[in-house]
PDB file of N, CA, C and O in Angstrom:
ATOM      1  N   LYS A   1     128.848  96.660  16.269  1.00  0.00           N
ATOM      2  CA  LYS A   1     129.931  96.703  17.270  1.00  0.00           C
ATOM      3  C   LYS A   1     131.233  97.031  16.551  1.00  0.00           C
ATOM      4  O   LYS A   1     131.469  96.640  15.408  1.00  0.00           O
ATOM      5  N   GLY A   2     132.058  97.765  17.275  1.00  0.00           N
ATOM      6  CA  GLY A   2     133.355  98.161  16.756  1.00  0.00           C
ATOM      7  C   GLY A   2     133.394  99.561  16.192  1.00  0.00           C
ATOM      8  O   GLY A   2     134.449 100.192  16.259  1.00  0.00           O
ATOM      9  N   ASP A   3     132.346 100.078  15.654  1.00  0.00           N
ATOM     10  CA  ASP A   3     132.253 101.448  15.115  1.00  0.00           C
ATOM     11  C   ASP A   3     132.148 102.484  16.160  1.00  0.00           C
ATOM     12  O   ASP A   3     131.092 103.098  16.310  1.00  0.00           O
ATOM     13  N   VAL A   4     133.191 102.712  16.892  1.00  0.00           N
ATOM     14  CA  VAL A   4     133.250 103.688  17.999  1.00  0.00           C
ATOM     15  C   VAL A   4     133.097 105.096  17.490  1.00  0.00           C
ATOM     16  O   VAL A   4     132.478 105.938  18.141  1.00  0.00           O
ATOM     17  N   SER A   5     133.652 105.353  16.343  1.00  0.00           N
ATOM     18  CA  SER A   5     133.625 106.766  15.815  1.00  0.00           C
ATOM     19  C   SER A   5     132.257 107.099  15.199  1.00  0.00           C
ATOM     20  O   SER A   5     131.924 108.271  15.021  1.00  0.00           O
ATOM     21  N   GLY A   6     131.453 106.046  14.868  1.00  0.00           N
ATOM     22  CA  GLY A   6     130.113 106.315  14.352  1.00  0.00           C
ATOM     23  C   GLY A   6     130.073 106.738  12.900  1.00  0.00           C
ATOM     24  O   GLY A   6     129.096 107.324  12.434  1.00  0.00           O
ATOM     25  N   ASP A   7     131.187 106.422  12.163  1.00  0.00           N
ATOM     26  CA  ASP A   7     131.249 106.786  10.703  1.00  0.00           C
ATOM     27  C   ASP A   7     130.752 105.704   9.783  1.00  0.00           C
ATOM     28  O   ASP A   7     130.807 105.854   8.562  1.00  0.00           O
ATOM     29  N   GLY A   8     130.269 104.621  10.341  1.00  0.00           N
ATOM     30  CA  GLY A   8     129.623 103.522   9.455  1.00  0.00           C
ATOM     31  C   GLY A   8     130.593 102.415   9.128  1.00  0.00           C
ATOM     32  O   GLY A   8     130.175 101.459   8.474  1.00  0.00           O
ATOM     33  N   SER A   9     131.903 102.457   9.538  1.00  0.00           N
ATOM     34  CA  SER A   9     132.825 101.372   9.222  1.00  0.00           C
ATOM     35  C   SER A   9     133.799 101.260  10.412  1.00  0.00           C
ATOM     36  O   SER A   9     133.968 102.211  11.175  1.00  0.00           O
ATOM     37  N   VAL A  10     134.400 100.148  10.548  1.00  0.00           N
ATOM     38  CA  VAL A  10     135.386  99.873  11.539  1.00  0.00           C
ATOM     39  C   VAL A  10     136.728 100.090  10.962  1.00  0.00           C
ATOM     40  O   VAL A  10     137.182  99.340  10.099  1.00  0.00           O
ATOM     41  N   THR A  11     137.420 101.196  11.472  1.00  0.00           N
ATOM     42  CA  THR A  11     138.746 101.615  10.934  1.00  0.00           C
ATOM     43  C   THR A  11     139.627 102.016  12.083  1.00  0.00           C
ATOM     44  O   THR A  11     139.203 101.942  13.237  1.00  0.00           O
ATOM     45  N   VAL A  12     140.839 102.438  11.807  1.00  0.00           N
ATOM     46  CA  VAL A  12     141.796 102.858  12.740  1.00  0.00           C
ATOM     47  C   VAL A  12     141.209 104.006  13.654  1.00  0.00           C
ATOM     48  O   VAL A  12     141.591 104.132  14.817  1.00  0.00           O
ATOM     49  N   ALA A  13     140.323 104.787  13.118  1.00  0.00           N
ATOM     50  CA  ALA A  13     139.719 105.943  13.834  1.00  0.00           C
ATOM     51  C   ALA A  13     138.844 105.417  15.017  1.00  0.00           C
ATOM     52  O   ALA A  13     138.511 106.186  15.919  1.00  0.00           O
ATOM     53  N   ASP A  14     138.483 104.134  15.009  1.00  0.00           N
ATOM     54  CA  ASP A  14     137.748 103.537  16.136  1.00  0.00           C
ATOM     55  C   ASP A  14     138.600 103.165  17.276  1.00  0.00           C
ATOM     56  O   ASP A  14     138.119 103.090  18.406  1.00  0.00           O
ATOM     57  N   LYS A  15     139.866 102.923  17.033  1.00  0.00           N
ATOM     58  CA  LYS A  15     140.807 102.466  18.096  1.00  0.00           C
ATOM     59  C   LYS A  15     141.208 103.643  18.966  1.00  0.00           C
ATOM     60  O   LYS A  15     141.421 103.480  20.168  1.00  0.00           O
ATOM     61  N   MET A  16     141.315 104.834  18.373  1.00  0.00           N
ATOM     62  CA  MET A  16     141.838 105.994  19.221  1.00  0.00           C
ATOM     63  C   MET A  16     140.958 106.369  20.432  1.00  0.00           C
ATOM     64  O   MET A  16     141.461 106.570  21.538  1.00  0.00           O
ATOM     65  N   PRO A  17     139.595 106.461  20.193  1.00  0.00           N
ATOM     66  CA  PRO A  17     138.804 106.773  21.342  1.00  0.00           C
ATOM     67  C   PRO A  17     138.936 105.713  22.495  1.00  0.00           C
ATOM     68  O   PRO A  17     138.945 106.053  23.678  1.00  0.00           O
ATOM     69  N   ILE A  18     139.034 104.442  22.090  1.00  0.00           N
ATOM     70  CA  ILE A  18     139.261 103.372  23.054  1.00  0.00           C
ATOM     71  C   ILE A  18     140.600 103.615  23.793  1.00  0.00           C
ATOM     72  O   ILE A  18     140.668 103.606  25.022  1.00  0.00           O
ATOM     73  N   ALA A  19     141.648 103.830  22.990  1.00  0.00           N
ATOM     74  CA  ALA A  19     142.977 104.044  23.612  1.00  0.00           C
ATOM     75  C   ALA A  19     142.981 105.212  24.587  1.00  0.00           C
ATOM     76  O   ALA A  19     143.566 105.124  25.667  1.00  0.00           O
ATOM     77  N   ARG A  20     142.322 106.315  24.202  1.00  0.00           N
ATOM     78  CA  ARG A  20     142.259 107.456  25.118  1.00  0.00           C
ATOM     79  C   ARG A  20     141.516 107.152  26.362  1.00  0.00           C
ATOM     80  O   ARG A  20     141.888 107.621  27.437  1.00  0.00           O
ATOM     81  N   SER A  21     140.403 106.327  26.250  1.00  0.00           N
ATOM     82  CA  SER A  21     139.613 105.968  27.468  1.00  0.00           C
ATOM     83  C   SER A  21     140.257 105.050  28.391  1.00  0.00           C
ATOM     84  O   SER A  21     139.808 104.923  29.531  1.00  0.00           O
ATOM     85  N   LEU A  22     141.383 104.329  27.950  1.00  0.00           N
ATOM     86  CA  LEU A  22     142.129 103.428  28.769  1.00  0.00           C
ATOM     87  C   LEU A  22     143.269 104.011  29.536  1.00  0.00           C
ATOM     88  O   LEU A  22     143.882 103.344  30.370  1.00  0.00           O
ATOM     89  N   LEU A  23     143.574 105.326  29.241  1.00  0.00           N
ATOM     90  CA  LEU A  23     144.622 106.027  29.953  1.00  0.00           C
ATOM     91  C   LEU A  23     144.164 106.354  31.375  1.00  0.00           C
ATOM     92  O   LEU A  23     142.969 106.316  31.669  1.00  0.00           O
ATOM     93  N   LEU A  24     145.087 106.664  32.231  1.00  0.00           N
ATOM     94  CA  LEU A  24     144.730 107.176  33.542  1.00  0.00           C
ATOM     95  C   LEU A  24     143.942 108.432  33.444  1.00  0.00           C
ATOM     96  O   LEU A  24     144.247 109.266  32.591  1.00  0.00           O
ATOM     97  N   THR A  25     142.939 108.628  34.267  1.00  0.00           N
ATOM     98  CA  THR A  25     142.121 109.792  34.231  1.00  0.00           C
ATOM     99  C   THR A  25     142.890 111.085  34.414  1.00  0.00           C
ATOM    100  O   THR A  25     142.425 112.155  34.023  1.00  0.00           O
ATOM    101  N   THR A  26     144.033 110.985  34.993  1.00  0.00           N
ATOM    102  CA  THR A  26     144.882 112.190  35.217  1.00  0.00           C
ATOM    103  C   THR A  26     145.706 112.522  33.983  1.00  0.00           C
ATOM    104  O   THR A  26     146.269 113.614  33.917  1.00  0.00           O
ATOM    105  N   HIS A  27     145.803 111.625  32.995  1.00  0.00           N
ATOM    106  CA  HIS A  27     146.587 111.903  31.790  1.00  0.00           C
ATOM    107  C   HIS A  27     145.876 112.952  30.958  1.00  0.00           C
ATOM    108  O   HIS A  27     144.648 112.957  30.875  1.00  0.00           O
ATOM    109  N   PRO A  28     146.703 113.914  30.294  1.00  0.00           N
ATOM    110  CA  PRO A  28     146.019 114.951  29.624  1.00  0.00           C
ATOM    111  C   PRO A  28     145.203 114.471  28.338  1.00  0.00           C
ATOM    112  O   PRO A  28     144.273 115.148  27.899  1.00  0.00           O
ATOM    113  N   ALA A  29     145.573 113.352  27.798  1.00  0.00           N
ATOM    114  CA  ALA A  29     144.870 112.788  26.642  1.00  0.00           C
ATOM    115  C   ALA A  29     143.685 112.007  26.976  1.00  0.00           C
ATOM    116  O   ALA A  29     142.916 111.665  26.078  1.00  0.00           O
ATOM    117  N   TYR A  30     143.461 111.677  28.272  1.00  0.00           N
ATOM    118  CA  TYR A  30     142.297 110.883  28.700  1.00  0.00           C
ATOM    119  C   TYR A  30     141.014 111.482  28.248  1.00  0.00           C
ATOM    120  O   TYR A  30     140.805 112.685  28.400  1.00  0.00           O
ATOM    121  N   GLN A  31     140.126 110.667  27.683  1.00  0.00           N
ATOM    122  CA  GLN A  31     138.774 111.097  27.318  1.00  0.00           C
ATOM    123  C   GLN A  31     137.787 109.868  27.499  1.00  0.00           C
ATOM    124  O   GLN A  31     137.937 108.819  26.872  1.00  0.00           O
ATOM    125  N   ALA A  32     136.826 110.074  28.354  1.00  0.00           N
ATOM    126  CA  ALA A  32     135.884 109.048  28.602  1.00  0.00           C
ATOM    127  C   ALA A  32     135.027 108.744  27.381  1.00  0.00           C
ATOM    128  O   ALA A  32     134.755 109.634  26.576  1.00  0.00           O
ATOM    129  N   LEU A  33     134.616 107.531  27.244  1.00  0.00           N
ATOM    130  CA  LEU A  33     133.675 107.152  26.128  1.00  0.00           C
ATOM    131  C   LEU A  33     132.257 107.472  26.594  1.00  0.00           C
ATOM    132  O   LEU A  33     131.948 107.332  27.778  1.00  0.00           O
ATOM    133  N   ASN A  34     131.375 107.909  25.655  1.00  0.00           N
ATOM    134  CA  ASN A  34     129.988 108.096  25.980  1.00  0.00           C
ATOM    135  C   ASN A  34     129.299 106.797  25.869  1.00  0.00           C
ATOM    136  O   ASN A  34     129.928 105.801  25.511  1.00  0.00           O
ATOM    137  N   ALA A  35     128.017 106.748  26.161  1.00  0.00           N
ATOM    138  CA  ALA A  35     127.258 105.489  26.246  1.00  0.00           C
ATOM    139  C   ALA A  35     127.238 104.729  24.883  1.00  0.00           C
ATOM    140  O   ALA A  35     127.334 103.503  24.836  1.00  0.00           O
ATOM    141  N   ILE A  36     127.114 105.488  23.815  1.00  0.00           N
ATOM    142  CA  ILE A  36     127.078 104.824  22.481  1.00  0.00           C
ATOM    143  C   ILE A  36     128.482 104.290  22.125  1.00  0.00           C
ATOM    144  O   ILE A  36     128.596 103.184  21.597  1.00  0.00           O
ATOM    145  N   GLN A  37     129.545 105.055  22.406  1.00  0.00           N
ATOM    146  CA  GLN A  37     130.876 104.592  22.145  1.00  0.00           C
ATOM    147  C   GLN A  37     131.220 103.361  23.014  1.00  0.00           C
ATOM    148  O   GLN A  37     131.901 102.443  22.558  1.00  0.00           O
ATOM    149  N   THR A  38     130.744 103.362  24.252  1.00  0.00           N
ATOM    150  CA  THR A  38     130.999 102.183  25.093  1.00  0.00           C
ATOM    151  C   THR A  38     130.254 100.981  24.522  1.00  0.00           C
ATOM    152  O   THR A  38     130.842  99.903  24.433  1.00  0.00           O
ATOM    153  N   PHE A  39     128.982 101.115  24.129  1.00  0.00           N
ATOM    154  CA  PHE A  39     128.325  99.989  23.540  1.00  0.00           C
ATOM    155  C   PHE A  39     129.023  99.505  22.258  1.00  0.00           C
ATOM    156  O   PHE A  39     129.118  98.292  22.073  1.00  0.00           O
ATOM    157  N   ALA A  40     129.480 100.309  21.429  1.00  0.00           N
ATOM    158  CA  ALA A  40     130.213  99.942  20.192  1.00  0.00           C
ATOM    159  C   ALA A  40     131.620  99.390  20.523  1.00  0.00           C
ATOM    160  O   ALA A  40     132.099  98.465  19.868  1.00  0.00           O
ATOM    161  N   GLY A  41     132.256  99.959  21.523  1.00  0.00           N
ATOM    162  CA  GLY A  41     133.573  99.490  21.807  1.00  0.00           C
ATOM    163  C   GLY A  41     133.721  98.183  22.571  1.00  0.00           C
ATOM    164  O   GLY A  41     134.762  97.526  22.548  1.00  0.00           O
ATOM    165  N   ASP A  42     132.603  97.831  23.267  1.00  0.00           N
ATOM    166  CA  ASP A  42     132.632  96.589  23.958  1.00  0.00           C
ATOM    167  C   ASP A  42     132.390  95.378  23.033  1.00  0.00           C
ATOM    168  O   ASP A  42     131.324  94.762  23.045  1.00  0.00           O
ATOM    169  N   VAL A  43     133.413  95.068  22.240  1.00  0.00           N
ATOM    170  CA  VAL A  43     133.208  94.028  21.188  1.00  0.00           C
ATOM    171  C   VAL A  43     133.093  92.623  21.778  1.00  0.00           C
ATOM    172  O   VAL A  43     132.571  91.732  21.107  1.00  0.00           O
ATOM    173  N   ASP A  44     133.563  92.391  23.014  1.00  0.00           N
ATOM    174  CA  ASP A  44     133.484  91.042  23.622  1.00  0.00           C
ATOM    175  C   ASP A  44     132.258  90.921  24.498  1.00  0.00           C
ATOM    176  O   ASP A  44     132.038  89.884  25.125  1.00  0.00           O
ATOM    177  N   ASN A  45     131.415  92.025  24.551  1.00  0.00           N
ATOM    178  CA  ASN A  45     130.180  91.984  25.317  1.00  0.00           C
ATOM    179  C   ASN A  45     130.297  91.626  26.859  1.00  0.00           C
ATOM    180  O   ASN A  45     129.405  91.006  27.439  1.00  0.00           O
ATOM    181  N   ASN A  46     131.458  92.058  27.484  1.00  0.00           N
ATOM    182  CA  ASN A  46     131.521  91.763  28.880  1.00  0.00           C
ATOM    183  C   ASN A  46     131.012  92.918  29.773  1.00  0.00           C
ATOM    184  O   ASN A  46     131.025  92.821  31.000  1.00  0.00           O
ATOM    185  N   GLY A  47     130.579  93.979  29.142  1.00  0.00           N
ATOM    186  CA  GLY A  47     130.011  95.066  29.985  1.00  0.00           C
ATOM    187  C   GLY A  47     130.897  96.242  30.085  1.00  0.00           C
ATOM    188  O   GLY A  47     130.443  97.290  30.546  1.00  0.00           O
ATOM    189  N   SER A  48     132.192  96.152  29.668  1.00  0.00           N
ATOM    190  CA  SER A  48     133.122  97.312  29.783  1.00  0.00           C
ATOM    191  C   SER A  48     134.077  97.285  28.674  1.00  0.00           C
ATOM    192  O   SER A  48     134.316  96.226  28.093  1.00  0.00           O
ATOM    193  N   VAL A  49     134.647  98.413  28.341  1.00  0.00           N
ATOM    194  CA  VAL A  49     135.672  98.520  27.269  1.00  0.00           C
ATOM    195  C   VAL A  49     137.037  98.416  27.898  1.00  0.00           C
ATOM    196  O   VAL A  49     137.424  99.230  28.736  1.00  0.00           O
ATOM    197  N   ILE A  50     137.782  97.364  27.465  1.00  0.00           N
ATOM    198  CA  ILE A  50     139.030  97.106  28.120  1.00  0.00           C
ATOM    199  C   ILE A  50     140.094  96.846  26.980  1.00  0.00           C
ATOM    200  O   ILE A  50     139.750  96.862  25.799  1.00  0.00           O
ATOM    201  N   VAL A  51     141.353  96.614  27.358  1.00  0.00           N
ATOM    202  CA  VAL A  51     142.405  96.484  26.352  1.00  0.00           C
ATOM    203  C   VAL A  51     142.039  95.299  25.442  1.00  0.00           C
ATOM    204  O   VAL A  51     142.285  95.378  24.238  1.00  0.00           O
ATOM    205  N   ALA A  52     141.479  94.238  25.948  1.00  0.00           N
ATOM    206  CA  ALA A  52     141.052  93.109  25.103  1.00  0.00           C
ATOM    207  C   ALA A  52     140.159  93.479  23.969  1.00  0.00           C
ATOM    208  O   ALA A  52     140.241  92.862  22.907  1.00  0.00           O
ATOM    209  N   ASP A  53     139.266  94.507  24.146  1.00  0.00           N
ATOM    210  CA  ASP A  53     138.427  95.040  23.115  1.00  0.00           C
ATOM    211  C   ASP A  53     139.220  95.728  22.077  1.00  0.00           C
ATOM    212  O   ASP A  53     138.980  95.555  20.882  1.00  0.00           O
ATOM    213  N   LYS A  54     140.183  96.523  22.516  1.00  0.00           N
ATOM    214  CA  LYS A  54     141.088  97.221  21.564  1.00  0.00           C
ATOM    215  C   LYS A  54     141.913  96.226  20.693  1.00  0.00           C
ATOM    216  O   LYS A  54     142.089  96.415  19.489  1.00  0.00           O
ATOM    217  N   MET A  55     142.375  95.227  21.327  1.00  0.00           N
ATOM    218  CA  MET A  55     143.144  94.202  20.603  1.00  0.00           C
ATOM    219  C   MET A  55     142.266  93.440  19.571  1.00  0.00           C
ATOM    220  O   MET A  55     142.689  93.178  18.446  1.00  0.00           O
ATOM    221  N   THR A  56     141.057  93.105  19.992  1.00  0.00           N
ATOM    222  CA  THR A  56     140.136  92.435  19.036  1.00  0.00           C
ATOM    223  C   THR A  56     139.885  93.326  17.854  1.00  0.00           C
ATOM    224  O   THR A  56     139.942  92.894  16.703  1.00  0.00           O
ATOM    225  N   LEU A  57     139.610  94.567  18.146  1.00  0.00           N
ATOM    226  CA  LEU A  57     139.326  95.580  17.037  1.00  0.00           C
ATOM    227  C   LEU A  57     140.552  95.647  16.103  1.00  0.00           C
ATOM    228  O   LEU A  57     140.401  95.680  14.881  1.00  0.00           O
ATOM    229  N   THR A  58     141.787  95.665  16.697  1.00  0.00           N
ATOM    230  CA  THR A  58     142.967  95.707  15.934  1.00  0.00           C
ATOM    231  C   THR A  58     143.134  94.486  15.023  1.00  0.00           C
ATOM    232  O   THR A  58     143.455  94.598  13.840  1.00  0.00           O
ATOM    233  N   ARG A  59     142.893  93.265  15.653  1.00  0.00           N
ATOM    234  CA  ARG A  59     142.972  92.034  14.830  1.00  0.00           C
ATOM    235  C   ARG A  59     141.977  91.988  13.695  1.00  0.00           C
ATOM    236  O   ARG A  59     142.243  91.383  12.657  1.00  0.00           O
ATOM    237  N   SER A  60     140.820  92.630  13.883  1.00  0.00           N
ATOM    238  CA  SER A  60     139.762  92.601  12.807  1.00  0.00           C
ATOM    239  C   SER A  60     140.151  93.460  11.637  1.00  0.00           C
ATOM    240  O   SER A  60     139.574  93.320  10.559  1.00  0.00           O
ATOM    241  N   MET A  61     141.139  94.372  11.813  1.00  0.00           N
ATOM    242  CA  MET A  61     141.617  95.263  10.743  1.00  0.00           C
ATOM    243  C   MET A  61     142.758  94.685   9.885  1.00  0.00           C
ATOM    244  O   MET A  61     143.130  95.245   8.854  1.00  0.00           O
ATOM    245  N   LEU A  62     143.299  93.540  10.350  1.00  0.00           N
ATOM    246  CA  LEU A  62     144.394  92.900   9.588  1.00  0.00           C
ATOM    247  C   LEU A  62     143.874  92.276   8.314  1.00  0.00           C
ATOM    248  O   LEU A  62     142.675  92.039   8.165  1.00  0.00           O
ATOM    249  N   LEU A  63     144.753  92.021   7.432  1.00  0.00           N
ATOM    250  CA  LEU A  63     144.386  91.240   6.197  1.00  0.00           C
ATOM    251  C   LEU A  63     143.855  89.886   6.625  1.00  0.00           C
ATOM    252  O   LEU A  63     144.354  89.320   7.598  1.00  0.00           O
ATOM    253  N   THR A  64     142.907  89.370   5.969  1.00  0.00           N
ATOM    254  CA  THR A  64     142.267  88.096   6.346  1.00  0.00           C
ATOM    255  C   THR A  64     143.222  86.976   6.232  1.00  0.00           C
ATOM    256  O   THR A  64     143.001  85.932   6.845  1.00  0.00           O
ATOM    257  N   THR A  65     144.305  87.123   5.464  1.00  0.00           N
ATOM    258  CA  THR A  65     145.321  86.071   5.303  1.00  0.00           C
ATOM    259  C   THR A  65     146.417  86.227   6.501  1.00  0.00           C
ATOM    260  O   THR A  65     147.305  85.381   6.601  1.00  0.00           O
ATOM    261  N   HIS A  66     146.347  87.199   7.304  1.00  0.00           N
ATOM    262  CA  HIS A  66     147.314  87.363   8.414  1.00  0.00           C
ATOM    263  C   HIS A  66     146.921  86.290   9.466  1.00  0.00           C
ATOM    264  O   HIS A  66     145.736  86.047   9.694  1.00  0.00           O
ATOM    265  N   PRO A  67     147.919  85.663  10.094  1.00  0.00           N
ATOM    266  CA  PRO A  67     147.583  84.609  11.079  1.00  0.00           C
ATOM    267  C   PRO A  67     146.871  85.176  12.320  1.00  0.00           C
ATOM    268  O   PRO A  67     146.125  84.427  12.951  1.00  0.00           O
ATOM    269  N   ALA A  68     147.047  86.416  12.700  1.00  0.00           N
ATOM    270  CA  ALA A  68     146.424  86.971  13.829  1.00  0.00           C
ATOM    271  C   ALA A  68     145.001  87.550  13.519  1.00  0.00           C
ATOM    272  O   ALA A  68     144.293  87.981  14.429  1.00  0.00           O
ATOM    273  N   TYR A  69     144.619  87.547  12.255  1.00  0.00           N
ATOM    274  CA  TYR A  69     143.250  88.101  11.861  1.00  0.00           C
ATOM    275  C   TYR A  69     142.149  87.459  12.666  1.00  0.00           C
ATOM    276  O   TYR A  69     142.137  86.244  12.862  1.00  0.00           O
ATOM    277  N   GLN A  70     141.222  88.274  13.134  1.00  0.00           N
ATOM    278  CA  GLN A  70     140.029  87.749  13.786  1.00  0.00           C
ATOM    279  C   GLN A  70     138.841  88.610  13.434  1.00  0.00           C
ATOM    280  O   GLN A  70     138.814  89.809  13.713  1.00  0.00           O
ATOM    281  N   ALA A  71     137.867  87.989  12.823  1.00  0.00           N
ATOM    282  CA  ALA A  71     136.705  88.662  12.390  1.00  0.00           C
ATOM    283  C   ALA A  71     135.861  89.065  13.619  1.00  0.00           C
ATOM    284  O   ALA A  71     135.792  88.309  14.587  1.00  0.00           O
ATOM    285  N   LEU A  72     135.231  90.229  13.587  1.00  0.00           N
ATOM    286  CA  LEU A  72     134.365  90.645  14.637  1.00  0.00           C
ATOM    287  C   LEU A  72     133.014  89.840  14.515  1.00  0.00           C
ATOM    288  O   LEU A  72     132.422  89.670  13.449  1.00  0.00           O
ATOM    289  N   THR A  73     132.629  89.395  15.669  1.00  0.00           N
ATOM    290  CA  THR A  73     131.350  88.598  15.703  1.00  0.00           C
ATOM    291  C   THR A  73     130.471  89.157  16.871  1.00  0.00           C
ATOM    292  O   THR A  73     130.979  89.706  17.848  1.00  0.00           O
ATOM    293  N   TRP A  74     129.204  88.997  16.723  1.00  0.00           N
ATOM    294  CA  TRP A  74     128.232  89.395  17.882  1.00  0.00           C
ATOM    295  C   TRP A  74     126.943  88.621  17.700  1.00  0.00           C
ATOM    296  O   TRP A  74     126.016  88.767  18.497  1.00  0.00           O
TER     297      TRP A  74
END
């Protein structure tokens, strides 16, 4: 979970596809996630990729000493 880009690690590159998928469908930068990206991006396992998933992904990239750090779990 979390590796939306499919490169084998969870990095900033994984947040961008999620961010683009959360835009209005009429926005020029909108891009839907495919099934694999949706599975990887749904880090809270609620069945859809939402802003909360993007925030959890962001928190997992912080230094472990940061108060907002949150490890990804599944």
